[in-house]
Every structure is written in C-alpha cells, then in structure tokens.
C-alpha positions in Angstrom: 42.1 -0.4 -30.7 41.8 -2.8 -27.9 44.5 -5.4 -27.6 44.0 -6.7 -24.1 41.2 -8.9 -23.2 39.9 -10.6 -19.9 37.4 -13.4 -20.5 35.8 -14.5 -17.2 34.2 -17.9 -16.9 31.4 -18.9 -14.6 31.9 -20.0 -11.0 30.6 -23.6 -9.8 26.9 -23.0 -10.3 25.8 -26.1 -8.5 27.3 -24.7 -5.3 25.1 -21.6 -5.3 22.5 -21.5 -2.4 19.7 -20.7 -4.6 20.2 -23.9 -6.7 20.8 -26.0 -3.6 17.5 -24.8 -2.3 15.4 -25.3 -5.7 16.7 -28.7 -6.4 17.4 -30.6 -3.2 16.9 -33.9 -4.8 19.5 -33.5 -7.7 22.6 -35.8 -7.4 25.5 -34.1 -5.6 29.1 -34.0 -6.3 32.3 -34.6 -3.8 31.5 -30.9 -2.3 27.9 -31.6 -1.7 27.1 -29.3 -4.7 24.6 -30.1 -7.7 26.6 -32.4 -9.9 24.7 -31.4 -13.2 25.1 -27.8 -12.9 28.6 -28.1 -11.9 29.4 -30.3 -15.0 27.9 -27.7 -17.2 30.2 -24.8 -15.4 33.2 -27.3 -15.8 32.4 -27.7 -19.6 31.8 -24.1 -20.1 35.3 -23.3 -18.6 37.0 -26.1 -20.8 35.2 -24.6 -24.1 36.0 -20.9 -23.1 39.7 -21.9 -22.5 39.9 -23.4 -25.9 38.4 -20.5 -27.5 40.8 -18.0 -25.7 43.7 -20.3 -27.1 42.2 -20.0 -30.5 41.8 -16.3 -30.5 45.4 -16.0 -29.2 46.5 -18.0 -32.4 44.3 -16.1 -34.7 45.3 -12.6 -33.1 48.9 -12.9 -31.9 49.1 -9.1 -31.6 46.6 -9.1 -28.8 46.7 -10.6 -25.3 43.8 -12.8 -24.1 43.6 -14.0 -20.4 41.0 -16.5 -19.2 39.9 -16.3 -15.5 38.5 -19.6 -14.6 36.2 -19.1 -11.8 35.1 -22.6 -11.8 38.5 -23.9 -11.3 39.1 -21.2 -8.5 35.7 -22.3 -6.7 37.1 -26.0 -6.6 40.6 -25.0 -5.5 39.1 -23.1 -2.6 36.7 -26.0 -1.7 39.6 -28.5 -1.9 41.8 -26.5 0.0 39.5 -24.8 2.5 41.1 -26.1 5.7 44.5 -24.7 4.6 43.2 -21.4 3.4 41.0 -20.9 6.4 44.1 -20.6 8.7 
C-alpha cells in the first residue's frame, strides 16, 4: 500500500519559448513572460497545495509532498544574478 506521494505542479508556462513565440502580443509580467499563462500556473499551484494539505488531513498515515515548480521558476528568475555566480 502506497503511503508516500509526490505531487508536482507545473512550471511558469508563460516563460516557455513556444508560448512566447506563439503569443508575442499577450501582456507580459515582470519577468517578460506571458502574464495570463503564468497566472494560470500560479493559481494551479495554489489550488494543488490546498489539495495536498487536505489529503494530509484526510489521511494522516500517509505523507504528501508538493513540489511547486512555479514558485521554483519564479525564485530562479528573481535571483538569477545570485544563482549564476
């Protein structure tokens, strides 16, 4: 019986080169990525985290871990100068 679960979110989709090429006129965010796509990815991460927390409450004998790729992407973009040294 499985008791350990890893749930993985989606990265900042609005920064994907294919989306940037397909939708050059969409509004951009502070990272010069597509704002609408990144808002969807951010909302997805928020809702998936809530689900992971609910699952933990429902099944305390299991371990649920959420890997937030959206937050990871944003962190790397925000700290690119420091991380690139």
